[in-house]
N, CA, C and O atoms as a GROMACS GRO file, in nm:
protein
  572
    1MET      N    1   3.118  -2.725  -2.780
    1MET     CA    2   2.973  -2.717  -2.772
    1MET      C    3   2.926  -2.742  -2.629
    1MET      O    4   2.837  -2.673  -2.580
    2LYS      N    5   2.987  -2.839  -2.564
    2LYS     CA    6   2.949  -2.873  -2.428
    2LYS      C    7   2.973  -2.755  -2.334
    2LYS      O    8   2.892  -2.730  -2.244
    3LYS      N    9   3.083  -2.682  -2.354
    3LYS     CA   10   3.114  -2.567  -2.270
    3LYS      C   11   3.012  -2.455  -2.290
    3LYS      O   12   2.976  -2.387  -2.194
    4ILE      N   13   2.966  -2.437  -2.412
    4ILE     CA   14   2.867  -2.333  -2.441
    4ILE      C   15   2.735  -2.366  -2.370
    4ILE      O   16   2.672  -2.277  -2.314
    5VAL      N   17   2.693  -2.492  -2.374
    5VAL     CA   18   2.570  -2.533  -2.308
    5VAL      C   19   2.582  -2.512  -2.156
    5VAL      O   20   2.489  -2.462  -2.093
    6ILE      N   21   2.693  -2.550  -2.099
    6ILE     CA   22   2.715  -2.532  -1.955
    6ILE      C   23   2.714  -2.384  -1.919
    6ILE      O   24   2.655  -2.344  -1.819
    7LEU      N   25   2.781  -2.302  -2.001
    7LEU     CA   26   2.782  -2.158  -1.977
    7LEU      C   27   2.641  -2.100  -1.987
    7LEU      O   28   2.605  -2.014  -1.906
    8ALA      N   29   2.563  -2.143  -2.083
    8ALA     CA   30   2.425  -2.094  -2.099
    8ALA      C   31   2.340  -2.132  -1.978
    8ALA      O   32   2.260  -2.051  -1.930
    9ILE      N   33   2.357  -2.253  -1.929
    9ILE     CA   34   2.283  -2.297  -1.810
    9ILE      C   35   2.324  -2.214  -1.689
    9ILE      O   36   2.239  -2.175  -1.609
   10ALA      N   37   2.451  -2.187  -1.674
   10ALA     CA   38   2.500  -2.108  -1.561
   10ALA      C   39   2.444  -1.965  -1.566
   10ALA      O   40   2.402  -1.912  -1.464
   11VAL      N   41   2.444  -1.905  -1.684
   11VAL     CA   42   2.391  -1.769  -1.698
   11VAL      C   43   2.242  -1.767  -1.668
   11VAL      O   44   2.194  -1.677  -1.599
   12PHE      N   45   2.168  -1.864  -1.718
   12PHE     CA   46   2.025  -1.872  -1.691
   12PHE      C   47   1.999  -1.890  -1.542
   12PHE      O   48   1.911  -1.825  -1.487
   13SER      N   49   2.074  -1.977  -1.476
   13SER     CA   50   2.058  -2.000  -1.332
   13SER      C   51   2.084  -1.873  -1.252
   13SER      O   52   2.010  -1.842  -1.159
   14CYS      N   53   2.188  -1.801  -1.288
   14CYS     CA   54   2.218  -1.675  -1.219
   14CYS      C   55   2.107  -1.573  -1.238
   14CYS      O   56   2.072  -1.501  -1.144
   15SER      N   57   2.052  -1.564  -1.358
   15SER     CA   58   1.945  -1.467  -1.382
   15SER      C   59   1.819  -1.504  -1.305
   15SER      O   60   1.748  -1.416  -1.256
   16VAL      N   61   1.789  -1.633  -1.293
   16VAL     CA   62   1.674  -1.677  -1.214
   16VAL      C   63   1.695  -1.645  -1.068
   16VAL      O   64   1.605  -1.595  -1.001
   17MET      N   65   1.815  -1.672  -1.017
   17MET     CA   66   1.845  -1.644  -0.877
   17MET      C   67   1.840  -1.494  -0.848
   17MET      O   68   1.798  -1.454  -0.739
   18ALA      N   69   1.882  -1.414  -0.941
   18ALA     CA   70   1.880  -1.269  -0.922
   18ALA      C   71   1.738  -1.216  -0.916
   18ALA      O   72   1.711  -1.115  -0.851
   19SER      N   73   1.646  -1.284  -0.985
   19SER     CA   74   1.507  -1.238  -0.984
   19SER      C   75   1.436  -1.276  -0.854
   19SER      O   76   1.331  -1.220  -0.824
   20CYS      N   77   1.491  -1.369  -0.777
   20CYS     CA   78   1.436  -1.407  -0.648
   20CYS      C   79   1.494  -1.312  -0.544
   20CYS      O   80   1.613  -1.315  -0.516
   21ARG      N   81   1.409  -1.230  -0.487
   21ARG     CA   82   1.460  -1.128  -0.396
   21ARG      C   83   1.388  -1.135  -0.263
   21ARG      O   84   1.267  -1.152  -0.256
   22GLU      N   85   1.465  -1.122  -0.160
   22GLU     CA   86   1.411  -1.106  -0.026
   22GLU      C   87   1.441  -0.963   0.014
   22GLU      O   88   1.555  -0.917   0.004
   23LYS      N   89   1.338  -0.895   0.060
   23LYS     CA   90   1.364  -0.758   0.105
   23LYS      C   91   1.289  -0.735   0.236
   23LYS      O   92   1.176  -0.782   0.253
   24PRO      N   93   1.352  -0.663   0.326
   24PRO     CA   94   1.287  -0.635   0.454
   24PRO      C   95   1.166  -0.543   0.434
   24PRO      O   96   1.167  -0.454   0.348
   25VAL      N   97   1.064  -0.566   0.515
   25VAL     CA   98   0.945  -0.482   0.513
   25VAL      C   99   0.909  -0.446   0.657
   25VAL      O  100   0.952  -0.513   0.751
   26THR      N  101   0.831  -0.344   0.673
   26THR     CA  102   0.782  -0.306   0.806
   26THR      C  103   0.650  -0.377   0.832
   26THR      O  104   0.588  -0.432   0.741
   27PHE      N  105   0.608  -0.375   0.958
   27PHE     CA  106   0.479  -0.434   0.994
   27PHE      C  107   0.367  -0.371   0.912
   27PHE      O  108   0.276  -0.442   0.867
   28ASP      N  109   0.372  -0.242   0.891
   28ASP     CA  110   0.268  -0.172   0.816
   28ASP      C  111   0.262  -0.213   0.669
   28ASP      O  112   0.159  -0.195   0.604
   29GLN      N  113   0.370  -0.268   0.616
   29GLN     CA  114   0.373  -0.310   0.476
   29GLN      C  115   0.320  -0.452   0.457
   29GLN      O  116   0.305  -0.497   0.343
   30LEU      N  117   0.292  -0.523   0.565
   30LEU     CA  118   0.233  -0.657   0.554
   30LEU      C  119   0.089  -0.645   0.506
   30LEU      O  120   0.025  -0.542   0.527
   31PRO      N  121   0.037  -0.749   0.441
   31PRO     CA  122  -0.104  -0.746   0.400
   31PRO      C  123  -0.195  -0.730   0.524
   31PRO      O  124  -0.159  -0.772   0.634
   32THR      N  125  -0.309  -0.671   0.503
   32THR     CA  126  -0.403  -0.645   0.612
   32THR      C  127  -0.439  -0.772   0.688
   32THR      O  128  -0.445  -0.769   0.811
   33ALA      N  129  -0.463  -0.882   0.619
   33ALA     CA  130  -0.501  -1.007   0.686
   33ALA      C  131  -0.388  -1.057   0.776
   33ALA      O  132  -0.414  -1.108   0.885
   34ALA      N  133  -0.264  -1.042   0.733
   34ALA     CA  134  -0.149  -1.084   0.814
   34ALA      C  135  -0.137  -0.998   0.940
   34ALA      O  136  -0.115  -1.049   1.049
   35LYS      N  137  -0.152  -0.867   0.923
   35LYS     CA  138  -0.146  -0.777   1.039
   35LYS      C  139  -0.257  -0.810   1.139
   35LYS      O  140  -0.234  -0.809   1.260
   36SER      N  141  -0.373  -0.837   1.090
   36SER     CA  142  -0.487  -0.870   1.175
   36SER      C  143  -0.461  -1.000   1.251
   36SER      O  144  -0.490  -1.009   1.371
   37TYR      N  145  -0.407  -1.101   1.182
   37TYR     CA  146  -0.376  -1.229   1.247
   37TYR      C  147  -0.274  -1.209   1.359
   37TYR      O  148  -0.290  -1.264   1.468
   38ILE      N  149  -0.171  -1.133   1.334
   38ILE     CA  150  -0.068  -1.108   1.435
   38ILE      C  151  -0.127  -1.031   1.552
   38ILE      O  152  -0.103  -1.066   1.668
   39ASN      N  153  -0.203  -0.927   1.525
   39ASN     CA  154  -0.262  -0.847   1.632
   39ASN      C  155  -0.361  -0.927   1.716
   39ASN      O  156  -0.369  -0.906   1.837
   40THR      N  157  -0.434  -1.019   1.655
   40THR     CA  158  -0.532  -1.100   1.727
   40THR      C  159  -0.467  -1.209   1.809
   40THR      O  160  -0.504  -1.230   1.925
   41ASN      N  161  -0.369  -1.280   1.751
   41ASN     CA  162  -0.314  -1.399   1.816
   41ASN      C  163  -0.183  -1.375   1.893
   41ASN      O  164  -0.144  -1.458   1.975
   42PHE      N  165  -0.117  -1.264   1.866
   42PHE     CA  166   0.011  -1.236   1.931
   42PHE      C  167   0.018  -1.090   1.975
   42PHE      O  168   0.114  -1.019   1.946
   43ALA      N  169  -0.086  -1.046   2.045
   43ALA     CA  170  -0.100  -0.905   2.082
   43ALA      C  171   0.018  -0.853   2.163
   43ALA      O  172   0.057  -0.738   2.145
   44GLY      N  173   0.076  -0.933   2.251
   44GLY     CA  174   0.186  -0.886   2.334
   44GLY      C  175   0.323  -0.899   2.271
   44GLY      O  176   0.423  -0.859   2.331
   45ASP      N  177   0.329  -0.955   2.153
   45ASP     CA  178   0.456  -0.980   2.084
   45ASP      C  179   0.492  -0.865   1.991
   45ASP      O  180   0.405  -0.794   1.940
   46LYS      N  181   0.620  -0.848   1.971
   46LYS     CA  182   0.667  -0.747   1.876
   46LYS      C  183   0.727  -0.818   1.754
   46LYS      O  184   0.788  -0.924   1.766
   47VAL      N  185   0.709  -0.757   1.639
   47VAL     CA  186   0.771  -0.807   1.516
   47VAL      C  187   0.916  -0.763   1.518
   47VAL      O  188   0.946  -0.644   1.521
   48VAL      N  189   1.008  -0.860   1.518
   48VAL     CA  190   1.150  -0.827   1.517
   48VAL      C  191   1.209  -0.835   1.376
   48VAL      O  192   1.315  -0.778   1.349
   49MET      N  193   1.139  -0.905   1.287
   49MET     CA  194   1.187  -0.917   1.149
   49MET      C  195   1.069  -0.951   1.060
   49MET      O  196   0.988  -1.038   1.094
   50ALA      N  197   1.060  -0.884   0.950
   50ALA     CA  198   0.960  -0.917   0.848
   50ALA      C  199   1.025  -0.898   0.713
   50ALA      O  200   1.097  -0.801   0.690
   51LYS      N  201   0.998  -0.991   0.623
   51LYS     CA  202   1.056  -0.977   0.489
   51LYS      C  203   0.961  -1.030   0.384
   51LYS      O  204   0.881  -1.120   0.410
   52LEU      N  205   0.972  -0.973   0.268
   52LEU     CA  206   0.898  -1.017   0.151
   52LEU      C  207   0.991  -1.105   0.070
   52LEU      O  208   1.098  -1.061   0.027
   53ASP      N  209   0.951  -1.228   0.049
   53ASP     CA  210   1.027  -1.321  -0.033
   53ASP      C  211   0.962  -1.318  -0.171
   53ASP      O  212   0.865  -1.389  -0.197
   54ASP      N  213   1.015  -1.234  -0.257
   54ASP     CA  214   0.953  -1.205  -0.386
   54ASP      C  215   1.017  -1.288  -0.496
   54ASP      O  216   1.101  -1.238  -0.572
   55ASP      N  217   0.978  -1.414  -0.505
   55ASP     CA  218   1.027  -1.494  -0.617
   55ASP      C  219   0.934  -1.471  -0.736
   55ASP      O  220   0.830  -1.407  -0.721
   56PHE      N  221   0.969  -1.521  -0.850
   56PHE     CA  222   0.892  -1.492  -0.971
   56PHE      C  223   0.766  -1.576  -0.982
   56PHE      O  224   0.684  -1.552  -1.070
   57ILE      N  225   0.748  -1.673  -0.894
   57ILE     CA  226   0.629  -1.758  -0.900
   57ILE      C  227   0.521  -1.709  -0.804
   57ILE      O  228   0.408  -1.683  -0.844
   58ARG      N  229   0.558  -1.696  -0.676
   58ARG     CA  230   0.458  -1.663  -0.576
   58ARG      C  231   0.522  -1.592  -0.457
   58ARG      O  232   0.587  -1.657  -0.375
   59PRO      N  233   0.507  -1.463  -0.446
   59PRO     CA  234   0.566  -1.391  -0.333
   59PRO      C  235   0.496  -1.426  -0.203
   59PRO      O  236   0.375  -1.452  -0.201
   60ASP      N  237   0.571  -1.425  -0.093
   60ASP     CA  238   0.513  -1.445   0.038
   60ASP      C  239   0.591  -1.366   0.142
   60ASP      O  240   0.696  -1.310   0.113
   61TYR      N  241   0.537  -1.364   0.262
   61TYR     CA  242   0.596  -1.288   0.372
   61TYR      C  243   0.638  -1.380   0.484
   61TYR      O  244   0.567  -1.475   0.518
   62GLU      N  245   0.754  -1.353   0.541
   62GLU     CA  246   0.802  -1.425   0.658
   62GLU      C  247   0.818  -1.325   0.771
   62GLU      O  248   0.872  -1.216   0.752
   63VAL      N  249   0.769  -1.364   0.890
   63VAL     CA  250   0.770  -1.275   1.005
   63VAL      C  251   0.826  -1.352   1.125
   63VAL      O  252   0.790  -1.467   1.147
   64ARG      N  253   0.912  -1.287   1.201
   64ARG     CA  254   0.962  -1.344   1.326
   64ARG      C  255   0.922  -1.251   1.440
   64ARG      O  256   0.941  -1.129   1.431
   65LEU      N  257   0.867  -1.309   1.546
   65LEU     CA  258   0.823  -1.232   1.661
   65LEU      C  259   0.925  -1.241   1.774
   65LEU      O  260   1.010  -1.330   1.775
   66SER      N  261   0.916  -1.148   1.868
   66SER     CA  262   1.013  -1.144   1.979
   66SER      C  263   1.009  -1.270   2.065
   66SER      O  264   1.107  -1.302   2.132
   67SER      N  265   0.898  -1.342   2.065
   67SER     CA  266   0.886  -1.466   2.142
   67SER      C  267   0.952  -1.584   2.073
   67SER      O  268   0.961  -1.693   2.130
   68GLY      N  269   1.000  -1.565   1.951
   68GLY     CA  270   1.062  -1.674   1.875
   68GLY      C  271   0.967  -1.741   1.777
   68GLY      O  272   1.008  -1.831   1.704
   69VAL      N  273   0.843  -1.700   1.775
   69VAL     CA  274   0.745  -1.757   1.682
   69VAL      C  275   0.777  -1.708   1.541
   69VAL      O  276   0.805  -1.590   1.519
   70GLU      N  277   0.772  -1.801   1.447
   70GLU     CA  278   0.793  -1.768   1.306
   70GLU      C  279   0.663  -1.790   1.231
   70GLU      O  280   0.597  -1.893   1.247
   71LEU      N  281   0.627  -1.693   1.149
   71LEU     CA  282   0.504  -1.698   1.072
   71LEU      C  283   0.534  -1.682   0.924
   71LEU      O  284   0.629  -1.613   0.886
   72LYS      N  285   0.452  -1.746   0.842
   72LYS     CA  286   0.465  -1.730   0.698
   72LYS      C  287   0.325  -1.706   0.643
   72LYS      O  288   0.230  -1.779   0.674
   73PHE      N  289   0.313  -1.602   0.560
   73PHE     CA  290   0.185  -1.564   0.500
   73PHE      C  291   0.201  -1.561   0.349
   73PHE      O  292   0.309  -1.531   0.297
   74ASN      N  293   0.093  -1.592   0.277
   74ASN     CA  294   0.099  -1.579   0.132
   74ASN      C  295   0.080  -1.432   0.094
   74ASN      O  296   0.066  -1.347   0.182
   75ASN      N  297   0.080  -1.403  -0.032
   75ASN     CA  298   0.077  -1.265  -0.080
   75ASN      C  299  -0.050  -1.191  -0.037
   75ASN      O  300  -0.048  -1.068  -0.022
   76SER      N  301  -0.160  -1.263  -0.016
   76SER     CA  302  -0.284  -1.198   0.027
   76SER      C  303  -0.294  -1.187   0.178
   76SER      O  304  -0.388  -1.126   0.229
   77GLY      N  305  -0.199  -1.245   0.251
   77GLY     CA  306  -0.198  -1.235   0.396
   77GLY      C  307  -0.256  -1.355   0.468
   77GLY      O  308  -0.268  -1.352   0.590
   78SER      N  309  -0.292  -1.460   0.396
   78SER     CA  310  -0.342  -1.582   0.461
   78SER      C  311  -0.226  -1.659   0.522
   78SER      O  312  -0.119  -1.670   0.463
   79LEU      N  313  -0.249  -1.712   0.642
   79LEU     CA  314  -0.145  -1.788   0.712
   79LEU      C  315  -0.112  -1.916   0.637
   79LEU      O  316  -0.201  -1.989   0.596
   80GLU      N  317   0.017  -1.943   0.620
   80GLU     CA  318   0.064  -2.067   0.563
   80GLU      C  319   0.137  -2.152   0.666
   80GLU      O  320   0.137  -2.275   0.659
   81LYS      N  321   0.202  -2.084   0.764
   81LYS     CA  322   0.281  -2.160   0.860
   81LYS      C  323   0.301  -2.078   0.987
   81LYS      O  324   0.323  -1.957   0.982
   82VAL      N  325   0.293  -2.147   1.101
   82VAL     CA  326   0.329  -2.088   1.229
   82VAL      C  327   0.412  -2.193   1.302
   82VAL      O  328   0.373  -2.309   1.309
   83ALA      N  329   0.527  -2.152   1.356
   83ALA     CA  330   0.617  -2.247   1.419
   83ALA      C  331   0.696  -2.181   1.531
   83ALA      O  332   0.723  -2.061   1.529
   84SER      N  333   0.733  -2.264   1.630
   84SER     CA  334   0.821  -2.219   1.737
   84SER      C  335   0.882  -2.340   1.804
   84SER      O  336   0.814  -2.440   1.829
   85HIS      N  337   1.012  -2.332   1.834
   85HIS     CA  338   1.078  -2.440   1.905
   85HIS      C  339   1.025  -2.453   2.047
   85HIS      O  340   1.030  -2.561   2.106
   86LYS      N  341   0.974  -2.343   2.101
   86LYS     CA  342   0.919  -2.343   2.237
   86LYS      C  343   0.778  -2.399   2.240
   86LYS      O  344   0.727  -2.432   2.347
   87GLY      N  345   0.715  -2.410   2.125
   87GLY     CA  346   0.578  -2.457   2.117
   87GLY      C  347   0.484  -2.343   2.082
   87GLY      O  348   0.513  -2.226   2.109
   88ILE      N  349   0.371  -2.378   2.022
   88ILE     CA  350   0.270  -2.279   1.987
   88ILE      C  351   0.140  -2.313   2.060
   88ILE      O  352   0.118  -2.427   2.099
   89SER      N  353   0.057  -2.214   2.077
   89SER     CA  354  -0.069  -2.231   2.147
   89SER      C  355  -0.162  -2.324   2.070
   89SER      O  356  -0.172  -2.318   1.948
   90ALA      N  357  -0.230  -2.410   2.144
   90ALA     CA  358  -0.328  -2.500   2.082
   90ALA      C  359  -0.442  -2.422   2.019
   90ALA      O  360  -0.509  -2.472   1.929
   91ASP      N  361  -0.466  -2.299   2.064
   91ASP     CA  362  -0.572  -2.216   2.008
   91ASP      C  363  -0.549  -2.184   1.860
   91ASP      O  364  -0.644  -2.148   1.790
   92LEU      N  365  -0.426  -2.197   1.813
   92LEU     CA  366  -0.395  -2.169   1.673
   92LEU      C  367  -0.424  -2.288   1.582
   92LEU      O  368  -0.423  -2.276   1.459
   93ILE      N  369  -0.450  -2.404   1.643
   93ILE     CA  370  -0.471  -2.528   1.569
   93ILE      C  371  -0.621  -2.547   1.544
   93ILE      O  372  -0.701  -2.525   1.635
   94PRO      N  373  -0.660  -2.589   1.423
   94PRO     CA  374  -0.802  -2.615   1.397
   94PRO      C  375  -0.860  -2.715   1.498
   94PRO      O  376  -0.793  -2.810   1.539
   95HIS      N  377  -0.985  -2.692   1.537
   95HIS     CA  378  -1.051  -2.769   1.642
   95HIS      C  379  -1.047  -2.920   1.617
   95HIS      O  380  -1.018  -2.996   1.709
   96SER      N  381  -1.077  -2.965   1.496
   96SER     CA  382  -1.080  -3.109   1.466
   96SER      C  383  -0.943  -3.174   1.486
   96SER      O  384  -0.935  -3.288   1.531
   97ILE      N  385  -0.838  -3.101   1.453
   97ILE     CA  386  -0.702  -3.154   1.473
   97ILE      C  387  -0.672  -3.161   1.622
   97ILE      O  388  -0.615  -3.260   1.669
   98ARG      N  389  -0.710  -3.059   1.696
   98ARG     CA  390  -0.689  -3.059   1.842
   98ARG      C  391  -0.760  -3.177   1.907
   98ARG      O  392  -0.705  -3.242   1.996
   99GLU      N  393  -0.882  -3.206   1.864
   99GLU     CA  394  -0.957  -3.320   1.919
   99GLU      C  395  -0.883  -3.450   1.893
   99GLU      O  396  -0.869  -3.533   1.984
  100PHE      N  397  -0.835  -3.470   1.771
  100PHE     CA  398  -0.763  -3.592   1.738
  100PHE      C  399  -0.637  -3.606   1.822
  100PHE      O  400  -0.610  -3.712   1.878
  101VAL      N  401  -0.560  -3.500   1.831
  101VAL     CA  402  -0.434  -3.504   1.906
  101VAL      C  403  -0.460  -3.526   2.054
  101VAL      O  404  -0.390  -3.605   2.117
  102SER      N  405  -0.559  -3.458   2.112
  102SER     CA  406  -0.585  -3.476   2.254
  102SER      C  407  -0.635  -3.617   2.286
  102SER      O  408  -0.611  -3.668   2.395
  103GLU      N  409  -0.703  -3.680   2.192
  103GLU     CA  410  -0.751  -3.818   2.212
  103GLU      C  411  -0.637  -3.920   2.201
  103GLU      O  412  -0.629  -4.013   2.281
  104HIS      N  413  -0.550  -3.902   2.102
  104HIS     CA  414  -0.446  -4.001   2.075
  104HIS      C  415  -0.310  -3.969   2.138
  104HIS      O  416  -0.233  -4.061   2.167
  105TYR      N  417  -0.281  -3.843   2.160
  105TYR     CA  418  -0.152  -3.800   2.216
  105TYR      C  419  -0.175  -3.690   2.320
  105TYR      O  420  -0.136  -3.575   2.299
  106PRO      N  421  -0.239  -3.725   2.431
  106PRO     CA  422  -0.284  -3.623   2.527
  106PRO      C  423  -0.172  -3.539   2.590
  106PRO      O  424  -0.198  -3.428   2.635
  107THR      N  425  -0.052  -3.589   2.595
  107THR     CA  426   0.057  -3.513   2.658
  107THR      C  427   0.138  -3.430   2.558
  107THR      O  428   0.228  -3.356   2.598
  108ALA      N  429   0.106  -3.441   2.431
  108ALA     CA  430   0.184  -3.370   2.328
  108ALA      C  431   0.135  -3.228   2.311
  108ALA      O  432   0.015  -3.200   2.320
  109GLY      N  433   0.229  -3.138   2.286
  109GLY     CA  434   0.199  -3.000   2.248
  109GLY      C  435   0.228  -2.982   2.101
  109GLY      O  436   0.258  -3.077   2.030
  110TYR      N  437   0.219  -2.859   2.055
  110TYR     CA  438   0.236  -2.828   1.913
  110TYR      C  439   0.361  -2.743   1.892
  110TYR      O  440   0.385  -2.648   1.966
  111ARG      N  441   0.439  -2.779   1.792
  111ARG     CA  442   0.556  -2.700   1.754
  111ARG      C  443   0.533  -2.624   1.623
  111ARG      O  444   0.591  -2.517   1.602
  112GLU      N  445   0.449  -2.680   1.536
  112GLU     CA  446   0.433  -2.618   1.404
  112GLU      C  447   0.299  -2.656   1.343
  112GLU      O  448   0.250  -2.768   1.360
  113LEU      N  449   0.242  -2.562   1.273
  113LEU     CA  450   0.123  -2.585   1.191
  113LEU      C  451   0.155  -2.531   1.052
  113LEU      O  452   0.196  -2.416   1.037
  114GLU      N  453   0.135  -2.615   0.952
  114GLU     CA  454   0.155  -2.572   0.814
  114GLU      C  455   0.026  -2.598   0.738
  114GLU      O  456  -0.028  -2.708   0.740
  115ILE      N  457  -0.022  -2.493   0.672
  115ILE     CA  458  -0.149  -2.501   0.601
  115ILE      C  459  -0.121  -2.502   0.451
  115ILE      O  460  -0.066  -2.406   0.396
  116GLY      N  461  -0.159  -2.611   0.386
  116GLY     CA  462  -0.142  -2.622   0.242
  116GLY      C  463  -0.274  -2.595   0.172
  116GLY      O  464  -0.372  -2.555   0.234
  117ARG      N  465  -0.275  -2.617   0.044
  117ARG     CA  466  -0.399  -2.595  -0.032
  117ARG      C  467  -0.509  -2.690   0.010
  117ARG      O  468  -0.625  -2.651   0.024
  118ARG      N  469  -0.473  -2.817   0.032
  118ARG     CA  470  -0.572  -2.917   0.068
  118ARG      C  471  -0.532  -2.998   0.191
  118ARG      O  472  -0.594  -3.099   0.222
  119THR      N  473  -0.429  -2.954   0.260
  119THR     CA  474  -0.380  -3.030   0.374
  119THR      C  475  -0.340  -2.939   0.490
  119THR      O  476  -0.317  -2.819   0.473
  120TYR      N  477  -0.335  -2.999   0.606
  120TYR     CA  478  -0.283  -2.936   0.727
  120TYR      C  479  -0.178  -3.031   0.782
  120TYR      O  480  -0.200  -3.152   0.790
  121GLU      N  481  -0.064  -2.977   0.822
  121GLU     CA  482   0.040  -3.060   0.881
  121GLU      C  483   0.077  -3.000   1.016
  121GLU      O  484   0.104  -2.880   1.026
  122VAL      N  485   0.079  -3.085   1.119
  122VAL     CA  486   0.121  -3.040   1.251
  122VAL      C  487   0.241  -3.122   1.296
  122VAL      O  488   0.249  -3.242   1.273
  123LYS      N  489   0.333  -3.053   1.362
  123LYS     CA  490   0.446  -3.119   1.425
  123LYS      C  491   0.425  -3.106   1.575
  123LYS      O  492   0.403  -2.997   1.627
  124LEU      N  493   0.433  -3.220   1.642
  124LEU     CA  494   0.407  -3.224   1.785
  124LEU      C  495   0.536  -3.222   1.865
  124LEU      O  496   0.644  -3.250   1.811
  125THR      N  497   0.526  -3.190   1.993
  125THR     CA  498   0.645  -3.185   2.080
  125THR      C  499   0.703  -3.323   2.106
  125THR      O  500   0.817  -3.333   2.151
  126ASN      N  501   0.628  -3.429   2.078
  126ASN     CA  502   0.680  -3.565   2.096
  126ASN      C  503   0.755  -3.614   1.971
  126ASN      O  504   0.797  -3.730   1.966
  127GLY      N  505   0.772  -3.526   1.872
  127GLY     CA  506   0.847  -3.560   1.750
  127GLY      C  507   0.762  -3.613   1.638
  127GLY      O  508   0.812  -3.632   1.527
  128LEU      N  509   0.637  -3.637   1.661
  128LEU     CA  510   0.547  -3.691   1.559
  128LEU      C  511   0.499  -3.580   1.466
  128LEU      O  512   0.473  -3.468   1.509
  129GLU      N  513   0.487  -3.613   1.339
  129GLU     CA  514   0.431  -3.522   1.240
  129GLU      C  515   0.305  -3.587   1.184
  129GLU      O  516   0.306  -3.702   1.141
  130LEU      N  517   0.196  -3.511   1.185
  130LEU     CA  518   0.068  -3.561   1.136
  130LEU      C  519   0.021  -3.475   1.021
  130LEU      O  520   0.030  -3.352   1.025
  131LYS      N  521  -0.029  -3.540   0.917
  131LYS     CA  522  -0.081  -3.468   0.801
  131LYS      C  523  -0.229  -3.503   0.789
  131LYS      O  524  -0.268  -3.620   0.792
  132PHE      N  525  -0.312  -3.399   0.774
  132PHE     CA  526  -0.456  -3.414   0.763
  132PHE      C  527  -0.503  -3.361   0.628
  132PHE      O  528  -0.443  -3.268   0.573
  133ASN      N  529  -0.609  -3.421   0.576
  133ASN     CA  530  -0.667  -3.367   0.453
  133ASN      C  531  -0.763  -3.254   0.489
  133ASN      O  532  -0.775  -3.218   0.606
  134SER      N  533  -0.831  -3.198   0.390
  134SER     CA  534  -0.919  -3.084   0.415
  134SER      C  535  -1.041  -3.121   0.499
  134SER      O  536  -1.107  -3.033   0.553
  135ALA      N  537  -1.072  -3.251   0.510
  135ALA     CA  538  -1.182  -3.298   0.595
  135ALA      C  539  -1.130  -3.336   0.734
  135ALA      O  540  -1.204  -3.391   0.815
  136PHE      N  541  -1.004  -3.306   0.759
  136PHE     CA  542  -0.938  -3.331   0.888
  136PHE      C  543  -0.927  -3.480   0.923
  136PHE      O  544  -0.937  -3.518   1.040
  137HIS      N  545  -0.908  -3.562   0.822
  137HIS     CA  546  -0.877  -3.703   0.843
  137HIS      C  547  -0.727  -3.722   0.827
  137HIS      O  548  -0.666  -3.662   0.738
  138VAL      N  549  -0.668  -3.803   0.912
  138VAL     CA  550  -0.523  -3.827   0.905
  138VAL      C  551  -0.493  -3.903   0.775
  138VAL      O  552  -0.554  -4.005   0.746
  139VAL      N  553  -0.398  -3.848   0.699
  139VAL     CA  554  -0.358  -3.914   0.575
  139VAL      C  555  -0.212  -3.960   0.580
  139VAL      O  556  -0.168  -4.038   0.496
  140GLU      N  557  -0.138  -3.912   0.680
  140GLU     CA  558   0.002  -3.950   0.689
  140GLU      C  559   0.054  -3.923   0.830
  140GLU      O  560   0.017  -3.824   0.893
  141MET      N  561   0.140  -4.013   0.878
  141MET     CA  562   0.207  -3.996   1.007
  141MET      C  563   0.355  -4.023   0.986
  141MET      O  564   0.393  -4.112   0.911
  142ASP      N  565   0.438  -3.944   1.054
  142ASP     CA  566   0.581  -3.962   1.043
  142ASP      C  567   0.642  -3.929   1.178
  142ASP      O  568   0.602  -3.833   1.244
  143ASP      N  569   0.741  -4.011   1.218
  143ASP     CA  570   0.807  -3.980   1.346
  143ASP      C  571   0.954  -3.955   1.329
  143ASP      O  572   1.024  -3.928   1.426
   0.00000   0.00000   0.00000
């Protein structure tokens, strides 16, 4: 009986994994909002890789630019994440977060911005991670 249960779990796991598909897409196949964001904020950059991560819960798009910037968009094209080991422009960060960071960490730059449903998380070049709520108040700090 135990072997049958283990086999059933293994078969179910394989079928779930098979339904999660990543497939390459072209720039033109990205949602309009995602294309607009890239054209506005990264006009001189080229898309070197774009893929649709089509899981059964919530499909999203991942894009890598020639500058090394990585972007993640939800199915409608809204930005969920922008990151780069070289750093990202402060212009991509919401104004209230930039004010807080410039006041408390004036020498730090930005490596990543992640936008959640009710939160914003930024990773700074000094190694600090800050999490803000939707009113842009700090709710968590991690180093």
